[in-house]
C-alpha angles and dihedrals in degrees: 000000000000091000093055092044090054091047091052091047092051091046089052091050091049092052091049091052090050091051091048091053092045091050093046090051090051091051092050093046094051095039093061112168095343091118088090091083094177089064125094090227130094107182107316096338133090101226092214094063131094089231090061093047092050091049096050093045089052091049092053093044091052093049093047092047092051100043111020093097090060114079090208089078098047099088090052093047090048089050091052089052093048097050089052092050092045092049093051091051094048094063110198097359120097118243117216123204119200121183141161110275089222087077085074104026099042104037110132124217100169116227098323113143119257092008103093123140097264097050091046091052092052094046093046093050090047094054093043094052092047089083106358129076118226109232108198092173088068096047114123137195112239088233140320095286113111094222098058126105124251125249112231124202133213138173134192115263104263094228096057108105127226089246092058091044090055090054090052092046090055089066093060115092112250093213116060131158096228140054121248111280123232139011128302124203138163125245113224114258120242089259092061127089123295111293098070119129087222094242113142133168104244094172103045092122091050096243090144096043119118112249115249089222092051089050091052091047092051091049091049092050091049091050092049091050090054091052 
């Protein structure tokens, strides 16, 4: 009946709103203090250090290892790969990535153990925010209909160098069964006309990155002191 159809429609809208709120809260929780995009820090890590690079590579490796055999994750993984490639090509401009939140909240993995919707949402948000900054000011509604999903927007932390990005990109499978999800666009650099958000990549060449050899030397000295 029309009454039952309307009840189901309203229930569906309510569930979608709940998932939106849950996903937004996850983004905010994992983003921490990363809103200060001129800072070297993303969460607890300085993004110019080898410790940070090792941590983010491990996060991506873990996510890929857990979900790569499920095609529901492939459009997200392809999107992660594409924003890294796009950012490297854009030099000092910031690349923004906007995609439908249902890619995270609605991905289906059947009845496989430990891969339910909630755990996938948490894991996906964790890997995204390991090197991307959630940008709620850029979030968009798909359209004016109340039962449509939200588009969420991310950009690469401005202090992550191209060298570090290439290491992260190497962890993304080269062969995936889906195209990158979402839209990718460049933010104007600070040298462009008025309208820029004044975000510029001041470390794209890696001039502020910690040397891998220095990191190994520091670790060796610390180990020797313990002995």
